[in-house]
C-alpha positions as CSV (number, residue, x, y, z in Angstrom):
1,M,-148.5,-69.4,-63.2
2,V,-146.2,-72.1,-60.5
3,N,-143.4,-72.0,-62.1
4,Q,-143.7,-67.8,-61.5
5,V,-144.3,-68.6,-57.7
6,S,-141.6,-71.5,-57.4
7,N,-139.0,-68.2,-58.0
8,K,-139.9,-66.6,-55.6
9,I,-137.7,-65.8,-52.9
10,S,-138.6,-65.9,-49.1
11,N,-137.3,-62.7,-46.9
12,S,-135.8,-65.3,-44.7
13,E,-134.0,-67.0,-47.8
14,Y,-133.2,-63.2,-48.8
15,D,-131.7,-62.9,-45.5
16,D,-129.7,-65.9,-45.6
17,L,-128.2,-65.1,-49.0
18,I,-127.4,-62.0,-48.0
19,S,-125.5,-63.5,-44.7
20,N,-123.5,-65.7,-46.7
21,S,-122.7,-63.5,-49.3
22,L,-121.2,-61.5,-46.2
23,K,-119.0,-64.2,-45.2
24,N,-118.3,-66.0,-48.3
25,N,-116.1,-62.0,-48.6
26,N,-115.4,-62.3,-45.2
27,I,-116.7,-58.8,-45.6
28,K,-118.1,-57.1,-41.8
29,E,-120.7,-54.5,-40.6
30,K,-118.8,-52.1,-38.3
31,S,-115.8,-53.3,-40.1
32,I,-112.9,-51.2,-42.8
33,V,-112.6,-52.4,-46.6
34,S,-111.1,-51.7,-49.2
35,G,-113.6,-50.5,-52.6
36,K,-113.2,-49.6,-55.8
37,I,-114.3,-46.1,-57.0
38,I,-116.7,-46.5,-60.0
39,S,-118.3,-42.5,-60.4
40,I,-118.0,-39.2,-59.1
41,E,-121.3,-37.0,-59.9
42,N,-122.9,-34.0,-58.0
43,D,-120.2,-34.0,-55.1
44,I,-120.9,-37.9,-54.3
45,V,-118.3,-40.9,-54.9
46,T,-120.5,-44.0,-55.7
47,I,-117.5,-47.1,-53.9
48,D,-118.0,-50.9,-55.1
49,V,-117.2,-52.9,-52.3
50,G,-118.1,-56.4,-53.5
51,L,-121.6,-56.5,-52.0
52,K,-124.5,-56.1,-54.2
53,S,-125.1,-53.2,-53.4
54,E,-122.9,-49.6,-54.3
55,G,-122.1,-47.2,-51.7
56,R,-122.1,-43.3,-51.7
57,V,-119.8,-41.5,-49.6
58,P,-120.1,-37.7,-49.8
59,L,-116.8,-36.2,-52.0
60,N,-115.9,-33.3,-48.8
61,E,-114.4,-36.8,-47.3
62,F,-111.7,-37.1,-49.2
63,S,-110.4,-33.5,-48.3
64,R,-107.9,-32.5,-45.6
65,P,-108.6,-28.5,-43.8
66,G,-106.8,-26.5,-46.4
67,L,-106.5,-29.0,-49.1
68,K,-108.7,-30.1,-51.9
69,P,-109.4,-33.5,-52.7
70,E,-108.1,-36.1,-54.2
71,V,-110.1,-38.2,-56.0
72,N,-110.3,-40.6,-59.3
73,I,-112.6,-42.6,-60.7
74,G,-110.8,-46.2,-60.7
75,D,-108.7,-45.1,-57.1
76,E,-108.7,-48.1,-54.5
77,T,-109.6,-46.5,-51.0
78,E,-110.8,-47.7,-47.7
79,V,-114.4,-47.4,-46.4
80,F,-115.8,-47.9,-43.1
81,I,-119.2,-50.4,-43.2
82,D,-121.8,-48.8,-41.1
83,N,-124.5,-51.3,-42.5
84,V,-125.3,-53.5,-45.8
85,D,-128.9,-52.9,-47.5
86,N,-130.1,-50.5,-45.2
87,A,-133.8,-49.5,-45.6
88,N,-133.3,-48.0,-48.6
89,G,-131.8,-51.0,-50.2
90,E,-128.1,-49.3,-50.0
91,T,-124.8,-50.2,-48.5
92,S,-123.8,-47.2,-45.8
93,L,-120.5,-46.4,-46.4
94,S,-118.0,-43.8,-44.6
95,R,-114.8,-42.7,-45.4
96,E,-114.4,-40.3,-42.9
97,K,-114.6,-43.0,-40.1
98,A,-112.2,-45.0,-42.0
99,V,-109.8,-42.3,-41.9
100,K,-110.0,-42.1,-38.7
101,Q,-110.3,-45.3,-36.9
102,K,-106.6,-45.8,-39.2
103,A,-105.5,-42.8,-37.8
104,W,-106.4,-43.7,-34.3
105,H,-104.4,-46.7,-34.6
106,D,-101.4,-45.3,-36.5
107,L,-101.4,-42.3,-33.6
108,Q,-101.1,-44.7,-30.3
109,E,-98.2,-46.1,-32.2
110,C,-96.8,-42.6,-32.9
111,F,-97.6,-42.3,-29.6
112,T,-96.4,-45.3,-28.1
113,N,-93.1,-45.4,-29.9
114,N,-92.2,-41.2,-29.3
115,S,-92.0,-41.0,-32.9
116,T,-92.8,-37.7,-35.1
117,V,-96.1,-37.1,-37.2
118,T,-97.8,-34.8,-39.8
119,G,-100.3,-32.6,-39.3
120,I,-102.1,-29.5,-40.9
121,P,-102.7,-26.5,-38.9
122,F,-105.8,-25.1,-40.3
123,N,-107.5,-22.9,-37.9
124,R,-106.4,-20.4,-34.6
125,V,-108.1,-20.8,-31.4
126,K,-108.0,-19.6,-28.5
127,G,-104.4,-20.2,-26.7
128,G,-103.0,-22.2,-30.2
129,M,-103.9,-23.9,-33.5
130,S,-105.9,-26.7,-34.4
131,V,-104.5,-29.2,-36.1
132,D,-106.1,-31.9,-38.6
133,L,-103.9,-35.4,-38.0
134,N,-104.8,-37.6,-41.3
135,G,-108.7,-37.0,-40.1
136,V,-108.3,-36.8,-36.3
137,T,-107.9,-33.0,-35.2
138,A,-105.4,-32.1,-32.2
139,F,-104.5,-29.0,-30.6
140,L,-101.5,-27.2,-30.6
141,P,-101.1,-25.1,-28.0
142,G,-99.5,-21.4,-28.1
143,S,-96.8,-22.1,-25.7
144,Q,-95.6,-25.2,-28.4
145,I,-95.5,-23.7,-31.3
146,D,-91.6,-23.0,-31.3
147,T,-88.8,-22.3,-29.2
148,R,-87.8,-19.1,-31.1
149,Q,-89.5,-15.8,-30.9
150,V,-89.3,-15.2,-35.0
151,I,-92.8,-16.9,-35.3
152,K,-95.2,-13.7,-34.1
153,D,-97.8,-14.3,-36.7
154,T,-99.2,-18.1,-36.9
155,K,-100.9,-17.3,-39.9
156,E,-97.8,-18.3,-41.8
157,L,-98.1,-21.8,-40.5
158,L,-101.4,-22.7,-41.7
159,N,-102.9,-25.3,-43.9
160,K,-98.6,-26.0,-44.0
161,P,-98.0,-29.9,-43.0
162,I,-95.5,-29.6,-40.2
163,E,-93.8,-32.2,-38.4
164,L,-95.0,-32.3,-34.8
165,M,-94.7,-34.5,-31.3
166,I,-98.2,-36.4,-29.6
167,L,-97.5,-35.1,-25.9
168,K,-101.1,-36.3,-24.8
169,M,-103.8,-38.1,-26.5
170,D,-107.2,-39.3,-25.0
171,K,-109.1,-41.5,-27.7
172,Y,-111.9,-42.2,-25.5
173,R,-112.5,-38.4,-25.1
174,G,-110.9,-37.7,-28.6
175,N,-108.6,-35.8,-27.2
176,I,-105.1,-35.1,-28.3
177,V,-102.1,-32.3,-28.1
178,V,-98.9,-31.8,-30.1
179,S,-96.4,-29.8,-29.9
180,R,-93.9,-28.5,-32.7
181,K,-91.5,-27.3,-30.0
182,A,-90.3,-30.8,-28.8
183,I,-89.2,-31.5,-32.6
184,T,-87.4,-27.8,-32.1
185,E,-85.6,-27.8,-29.4
186,N,-84.5,-31.5,-30.4
187,E,-83.2,-30.5,-33.8
188,L,-81.6,-27.3,-31.7
189,K,-80.2,-29.2,-29.2
190,E,-78.4,-31.3,-31.7
191,Q,-76.9,-27.9,-33.6
192,R,-76.1,-26.3,-30.0
193,K,-74.1,-29.0,-29.3
194,E,-72.2,-29.2,-32.7
195,L,-72.4,-25.2,-32.1
196,L,-70.5,-25.3,-28.3
197,S,-67.7,-27.7,-30.0
198,K,-66.7,-24.9,-32.8
199,I,-66.9,-21.4,-30.6
200,D,-64.2,-19.6,-29.1
201,E,-63.7,-16.0,-28.6
202,G,-62.3,-14.3,-31.9
203,S,-64.6,-16.8,-33.9
204,I,-66.6,-15.4,-36.6
205,I,-70.2,-16.9,-36.8
206,E,-72.5,-16.2,-39.1
207,G,-76.5,-15.9,-37.9
208,K,-79.8,-14.0,-38.1
209,V,-81.0,-11.3,-36.6
210,K,-83.8,-12.9,-34.1
211,N,-84.9,-9.8,-31.9
212,L,-84.0,-5.7,-31.7
213,T,-84.1,-4.0,-28.5
214,D,-83.3,-0.2,-27.6
215,Y,-79.8,-1.9,-26.1
216,G,-79.2,-4.7,-28.8
217,A,-79.6,-7.1,-31.3
218,F,-79.9,-11.0,-30.6
219,I,-78.4,-13.5,-33.0
220,D,-79.5,-16.8,-34.1
221,L,-76.8,-18.5,-34.3
222,G,-78.2,-21.8,-35.6
223,G,-79.6,-23.3,-31.7
224,L,-78.1,-21.2,-29.4
225,D,-78.1,-17.0,-28.9
226,G,-75.7,-14.3,-28.9
227,L,-76.1,-10.6,-28.3
228,V,-74.6,-7.5,-30.1
229,H,-74.4,-4.5,-27.4
230,V,-76.2,-1.0,-29.3
231,T,-72.2,0.0,-28.6
232,D,-70.9,-3.1,-30.5
233,I,-72.8,-2.5,-34.2
234,S,-70.9,0.2,-35.5
235,W,-68.0,2.3,-35.0
236,T,-70.1,5.6,-34.9
237,K,-72.9,6.4,-32.8
238,I,-76.5,5.2,-33.6
239,N,-79.6,5.8,-32.2
240,N,-81.0,2.4,-32.3
241,P,-80.2,-1.3,-33.3
242,S,-83.0,-1.1,-36.0
243,D,-81.0,1.7,-37.6
244,I,-78.7,-0.8,-39.2
245,L,-80.6,-4.4,-38.9
246,E,-83.5,-5.7,-39.8
247,L,-85.3,-8.7,-38.4
248,N,-84.1,-12.2,-40.1
249,Q,-81.6,-10.1,-41.8
250,S,-78.1,-12.8,-42.5
251,I,-75.3,-11.0,-40.5
252,K,-71.4,-12.3,-39.9
253,V,-70.9,-11.4,-36.3
254,K,-67.7,-12.0,-33.9
255,V,-67.3,-13.8,-30.6
256,L,-66.4,-11.5,-27.8
257,K,-66.8,-13.3,-24.5
258,F,-67.9,-17.0,-24.7
259,D,-69.4,-17.8,-21.0
260,Q,-69.4,-21.5,-21.5
261,E,-71.5,-22.4,-18.3
262,L,-73.9,-20.3,-19.0
263,S,-74.4,-20.7,-22.4
264,R,-73.5,-17.1,-23.0
265,L,-72.4,-15.5,-26.3
266,S,-71.3,-11.1,-26.3
267,L,-70.9,-10.6,-29.9
268,G,-69.5,-7.9,-32.3
269,I,-70.3,-6.3,-36.0
270,K,-68.2,-3.7,-35.9
271,Q,-65.1,-5.8,-34.5
272,L,-64.6,-7.0,-38.6
273,S,-63.5,-3.7,-39.8
274,D,-60.6,-1.7,-38.3
275,N,-62.0,1.4,-35.8
276,P,-61.9,4.4,-38.7
277,W,-61.2,6.7,-36.0
278,D,-57.3,5.5,-36.1
279,Q,-56.8,7.0,-39.5
280,V,-59.2,9.8,-38.7
281,H,-56.4,12.7,-38.4
282,D,-54.9,11.2,-42.4
283,N,-58.6,11.6,-43.8
284,I,-60.0,14.5,-41.6
285,K,-58.1,18.0,-41.4
286,V,-58.6,21.0,-39.1
287,D,-61.2,23.6,-41.3
288,D,-61.7,21.1,-44.3
289,V,-65.7,21.2,-45.8
290,I,-67.0,17.9,-45.6
291,S,-70.8,16.7,-46.2
292,S,-72.5,15.2,-42.9
293,K,-75.6,13.5,-42.2
294,I,-78.0,15.0,-39.5
295,T,-79.1,11.6,-37.4
296,N,-80.1,13.2,-34.0
297,I,-81.5,16.8,-33.1
298,G,-81.2,17.8,-29.2
299,D,-81.6,20.8,-27.3
300,N,-78.5,22.2,-27.6
301,H,-76.9,20.8,-30.7
302,I,-77.4,18.1,-33.5
303,N,-75.5,15.2,-34.3
304,L,-74.4,14.0,-37.3
305,I,-72.3,11.6,-39.0
306,I,-69.0,12.1,-41.3
307,N,-68.3,10.0,-44.6
308,E,-70.6,7.7,-43.0
309,L,-67.7,6.4,-40.5
310,Y,-67.0,9.5,-38.0
311,D,-69.0,10.9,-34.8
312,G,-69.8,14.8,-35.7
313,S,-71.8,17.5,-33.6
314,I,-72.7,20.7,-34.1
315,S,-73.4,23.2,-31.3
316,L,-76.4,25.5,-31.0
317,G,-73.7,28.4,-31.4
318,E,-72.1,27.2,-34.8
319,L,-75.5,26.1,-36.3
320,T,-76.5,30.0,-37.0
321,W,-74.7,33.5,-36.7
322,L,-78.2,34.5,-34.5
323,K,-77.2,36.0,-31.1
324,K,-80.0,33.6,-29.6
325,P,-81.2,31.1,-32.4
326,A,-84.4,29.1,-32.4
327,H,-84.6,25.3,-31.4
328,P,-82.1,23.0,-33.9
329,S,-85.2,21.8,-35.2
330,K,-86.1,25.3,-37.0
331,I,-82.9,25.2,-38.3
332,V,-81.8,22.1,-39.7
333,N,-84.0,18.7,-40.4
334,L,-83.6,14.8,-39.6
335,D,-81.8,12.9,-42.1
336,D,-80.7,16.0,-44.2
337,I,-77.3,16.2,-45.6
338,I,-75.1,19.4,-45.1
339,E,-72.1,20.9,-45.4
340,V,-70.3,21.9,-42.3
341,K,-67.0,22.8,-41.5
342,V,-64.4,21.0,-38.8
343,L,-63.7,23.1,-36.3
344,D,-61.7,20.9,-34.1
345,I,-61.2,16.5,-33.4
346,D,-61.4,15.2,-30.1
347,D,-59.2,12.3,-29.5
348,E,-60.6,11.5,-26.1
349,R,-64.2,11.5,-27.5
350,K,-63.7,10.6,-30.9
351,K,-65.8,13.0,-31.9
352,I,-65.4,15.5,-34.7
353,N,-66.6,19.3,-34.1
354,C,-67.9,21.2,-36.6
355,S,-69.5,24.7,-37.4
356,L,-72.9,25.6,-39.8
357,K,-72.9,28.8,-39.5
358,Q,-68.6,29.7,-40.7
359,M,-70.3,28.2,-43.8
360,R,-71.2,31.4,-44.8
361,E,-69.6,35.0,-44.0
362,N,-70.3,36.4,-40.6
363,P,-73.5,39.1,-41.3
364,W,-72.6,41.2,-38.7
365,M,-69.5,42.3,-40.9
366,K,-71.0,43.7,-43.7
367,L,-73.7,44.7,-41.9
368,N,-73.0,48.6,-41.9
369,E,-72.8,48.3,-45.6
370,N,-76.7,47.9,-45.4
371,Y,-77.9,49.8,-42.5
372,K,-76.2,52.8,-41.4
373,I,-77.6,55.5,-38.1
374,N,-80.8,57.1,-38.9
375,D,-81.2,54.5,-41.6
376,S,-85.3,53.6,-41.3
377,F,-86.8,50.5,-42.8
378,E,-89.7,48.5,-42.7
379,T,-89.4,45.7,-40.8
380,E,-91.9,43.0,-38.9
381,I,-91.2,42.4,-35.2
382,V,-90.2,38.2,-35.0
383,N,-90.2,38.4,-30.8
384,I,-92.2,40.0,-27.6
385,V,-90.5,40.4,-24.1
386,D,-91.5,42.1,-20.9
387,F,-88.2,45.0,-22.2
388,G,-89.1,45.9,-25.6
389,I,-89.3,44.2,-28.8
390,F,-87.8,42.2,-31.4
391,V,-87.4,42.5,-35.5
392,K,-86.1,41.2,-38.3
393,V,-83.4,43.1,-40.0
394,Q,-82.0,40.7,-42.6
395,D,-80.8,37.3,-42.2
396,E,-79.7,36.0,-39.2
397,I,-79.7,39.3,-37.4
398,D,-82.2,40.5,-35.5
399,G,-82.4,44.9,-33.9
400,M,-84.1,45.3,-30.8
401,V,-86.4,47.9,-29.9
402,H,-86.5,49.1,-25.8
403,V,-90.0,49.8,-24.8
404,S,-89.0,53.2,-23.7
405,D,-88.4,53.9,-27.6
406,L,-91.9,52.7,-28.7
407,S,-93.6,56.0,-28.1
408,W,-92.3,59.7,-26.9
409,T,-95.7,60.4,-25.1
410,R,-97.8,56.5,-24.1
411,K,-96.2,54.9,-20.9
412,I,-96.5,51.4,-21.8
413,N,-95.4,49.1,-19.5
414,H,-95.5,46.0,-21.2
415,P,-95.7,46.0,-26.0
416,S,-97.6,43.3,-26.0
417,E,-99.8,46.4,-25.3
418,T,-100.3,47.8,-28.3
419,L,-98.2,45.2,-31.0
420,K,-98.1,41.8,-31.7
421,K,-95.6,38.7,-33.1
422,G,-95.4,39.1,-36.6
423,D,-97.0,42.7,-36.9
424,E,-95.1,45.2,-39.6
425,L,-93.2,48.7,-38.4
426,Q,-91.3,51.0,-39.4
427,A,-88.2,51.5,-37.3
428,V,-84.8,53.3,-37.4
429,V,-81.5,53.0,-36.2
430,L,-79.7,54.2,-33.3
431,E,-76.8,52.3,-32.5
432,I,-74.5,48.8,-34.0
433,D,-72.5,47.1,-32.0
434,K,-70.5,44.4,-34.5
435,E,-68.6,42.9,-31.5
436,S,-71.5,41.7,-29.4
437,Q,-73.7,41.7,-32.0
438,R,-76.7,43.9,-31.4
439,I,-78.8,46.5,-33.2
440,S,-80.6,49.2,-31.6
441,L,-83.6,50.9,-33.0
442,G,-86.2,52.8,-32.6
443,V,-89.6,53.6,-33.1
444,K,-90.6,56.4,-31.1
445,Q,-87.6,58.1,-32.7
446,L,-89.1,59.1,-36.4
447,E,-91.1,61.5,-35.0
448,T,-90.7,64.7,-33.1
449,D,-90.9,64.8,-29.1
450,P,-93.7,66.7,-28.6
451,W,-92.9,67.3,-25.5
452,E,-90.0,69.7,-27.4
453,E,-93.3,72.0,-27.9
454,I,-95.0,71.1,-24.7
455,G,-95.0,75.1,-23.5
456,S,-96.4,76.5,-26.7
457,R,-99.8,73.8,-26.1
458,F,-99.8,73.8,-22.9
459,N,-100.2,76.2,-20.1
460,V,-101.4,75.9,-16.6
461,G,-104.8,77.5,-16.0
462,D,-105.5,76.1,-19.7
463,M,-108.5,74.2,-20.5
464,V,-107.9,70.7,-22.6
465,K,-110.3,67.9,-23.4
466,G,-109.0,64.1,-23.6
467,T,-110.4,60.6,-22.9
468,V,-109.6,58.9,-19.9
469,A,-107.6,56.2,-20.7
470,K,-106.5,54.0,-17.4
471,I,-107.6,54.1,-14.3
472,A,-105.6,53.9,-11.7
473,A,-106.3,53.9,-7.1
474,F,-104.4,57.0,-7.3
475,G,-106.3,59.2,-10.2
476,A,-106.8,59.0,-14.2
477,F,-104.6,59.1,-17.0
478,I,-106.1,61.3,-19.6
479,Q,-104.8,61.3,-23.2
480,L,-104.8,64.8,-25.1
481,E,-103.4,65.2,-28.4
482,D,-100.5,64.2,-29.8
483,E,-101.2,61.2,-27.4
484,V,-99.7,62.8,-24.6
485,D,-101.2,62.1,-21.0
486,G,-102.0,63.7,-18.1
487,L,-102.6,63.0,-14.8
488,V,-106.0,63.3,-12.8
489,H,-105.2,62.6,-8.9
490,I,-108.0,61.4,-7.0
491,S,-108.4,65.3,-4.8
492,Q,-109.0,66.7,-8.4
493,L,-111.5,65.2,-9.0
494,S,-114.5,66.4,-7.0
495,E,-114.9,69.2,-4.5
496,E,-116.4,66.1,-2.6
497,H,-114.6,63.5,-1.1
498,V,-114.0,60.3,-3.6
499,T,-113.3,57.0,-2.2
500,K,-112.5,55.2,-5.8
501,V,-111.6,57.0,-9.0
502,K,-114.5,55.0,-10.9
503,E,-116.6,56.3,-8.6
504,V,-116.4,59.8,-11.0
505,V,-114.5,58.3,-14.5
506,N,-114.2,55.3,-16.4
507,I,-111.9,54.8,-19.0
508,G,-113.6,55.9,-22.5
509,D,-115.2,59.0,-21.1
510,E,-114.8,61.9,-22.5
511,V,-113.5,64.7,-19.6
512,E,-112.5,68.5,-19.2
513,A,-110.3,69.2,-16.9
514,R,-107.7,72.1,-16.0
515,V,-103.7,72.3,-16.3
516,I,-102.5,73.0,-12.8
517,K,-99.0,71.6,-13.6
518,V,-97.1,71.1,-16.8
519,D,-93.3,69.8,-15.6
520,K,-91.2,69.5,-19.0
521,A,-88.3,67.8,-17.8
522,E,-90.1,65.2,-16.3
523,R,-92.6,65.1,-18.9
524,R,-95.6,65.0,-16.5
525,I,-98.8,66.8,-16.8
526,G,-101.3,67.5,-13.6
527,L,-104.9,68.0,-14.8
528,S,-107.8,68.7,-12.5
529,I,-111.7,68.5,-12.9
530,K,-112.7,69.9,-10.7
531,A,-111.1,73.1,-11.1
532,A,-112.4,73.3,-14.3
533,S,-115.0,76.5,-13.1
534,Y,-112.3,77.8,-10.8
535,S,-111.4,81.5,-11.2
536,E,-108.1,82.3,-12.0
537,E,-107.7,84.0,-8.8
538,D,-108.6,80.5,-6.8
539,L,-107.1,78.3,-9.2
540,K,-104.0,79.5,-8.5
541,K,-104.2,79.1,-4.9
542,E,-105.3,74.7,-6.1
543,T,-102.7,75.0,-7.8
544,A,-100.2,76.2,-4.4
545,A,-102.7,73.8,-2.8
546,F,-101.7,70.9,-4.9
547,D,-98.3,71.3,-5.2
548,A,-98.0,71.4,-1.2
549,L,-99.2,68.0,-0.7
550,R,-96.7,66.0,0.6
551,P,-97.3,62.0,0.8
552,S,-100.2,61.1,3.7
553,S,-102.5,57.6,4.3
554,D,-105.1,59.1,1.8
555,L,-103.4,61.1,-0.9
556,V,-99.9,61.6,-2.4
557,G,-98.7,64.5,-4.3
558,L,-98.3,65.0,-8.2
559,E,-94.7,63.9,-8.1
560,Q,-95.5,61.2,-6.1
561,A,-98.6,59.7,-8.2
562,F,-96.5,59.7,-11.2
563,Q,-93.7,57.7,-9.6
564,V,-96.7,55.3,-8.8
565,A,-97.6,55.0,-12.5
566,E,-94.7,54.1,-13.4
567,E,-94.1,51.3,-11.5
568,W,-97.7,50.4,-12.4
569,R,-98.9,47.6,-14.6
570,P,-102.7,47.2,-15.8
571,G,-105.0,45.2,-13.6
572,E,-103.3,47.1,-10.6
573,E,-106.6,49.4,-10.4
574,N,-108.6,46.5,-9.0
575,E,-106.4,45.1,-6.4
576,E,-105.3,49.0,-5.0
577,E,-109.2,49.9,-4.6
578,E,-109.8,47.0,-3.1
579,K,-106.9,47.4,-0.9
């Protein structure tokens, strides 16, 4: 029992032992020491630093952003001692604090000596990127990433080691600002200096396409940029530099002009080869049939590249045999490969004028073989205009039906009143003019003119029935049989005075009237509703009185009424009546 008591160590004696142990091993709290990894279990690394108890450090403290931890049993590593034998009887260690303290010390030396450091960007933040400097986080502003425009997406820099310069550091605030641009600028200065010593007008240099614009391409020559204007890219006309060049493409260029004071370079690509136009007359002749590619489609022409060497053009009139062709985009497509015929070689404009339509025979020359006067055929309306309709005759040939040739009897003010584009109808050939490239057609000519026999069908005094087809301020048009129209003048609507036609009749009304005038020569029939019940004697008096009417403030005679009707358009009845 005594022996057991005598073997006990008091707390004060234990503290002394620990203190002596630390002194003997020169190990102090809040210091960095070297230790040995003795185990790795459950993401915990156990480290022996030569004390009574080992310390434990989370495995993730051995990793850097974007990288997996590299740690093995038996490795030596530096750790920071927070305290020795804490409340749990363990030594509290931190590898992260050790790394940061050492990193700050090393970074301070680099900052003082203006030397470079290696960092790993691990996150994109507002205004730039977060960078790991061996355990210390620094900020890389966007303006300091690169001097060149090539890097547009900083994503490509993430988790990759890069060389940096420290611009600013404040350990107290934990603030470090770094720059990648400073390094590249120094590199570029040296490259530019070396490059400038070798550049002369006429020099041929290799570079990379740095940027593409509408007006040209910027070429990075390795420390110095030059511009290739769009006109100096190719001997043929191009719409945009991107048609030929790509970003980061390696390419040889020729120095056209060098302003050493401004360090401005004008470069050329086409000047590396001979101008193909110098041999154009040896390679191409008028009337040659050549292959070409459509490079641009305008409103009145298309542009071509011929044999991949020469600029060509086809005017609208040389695209098709149609006298009024559609827009070029309706005839050809961009990038189409087509065969064309050479019309002219323009040395002044350095352009070859070509024809597409002359690759096939003029269809007008053989039109008479397929169509003769009075031939009728089924066709389709392709266009409607004020004065008539255009219909398809055959490929590249349209014919016209004048509005006056649509109907014998109906007064058609505009073809759209009865027809629409795409309608199918029967037409007859009236005239073929090859020189003017015109073919006149008719629709009414397919039927007998009802006015030829009008005297046998309508006579003064006859009672007729019809439908109100149109209304104007001066009267109503009545559609009779065979679509023959008669006019009931406003004075012939009623025995009582009529101010507005619509007070008596409306469109669509079925009416009964008496014929009071038939003019075969002028193709006019005058009708009267009020005279429907007149005796023969009264009718003669009314007819005579009607014929004797002259223009006045209130009335117009039949003759004048028809003249007004010829100028009348649908919808004008309201305007007239309001007046």
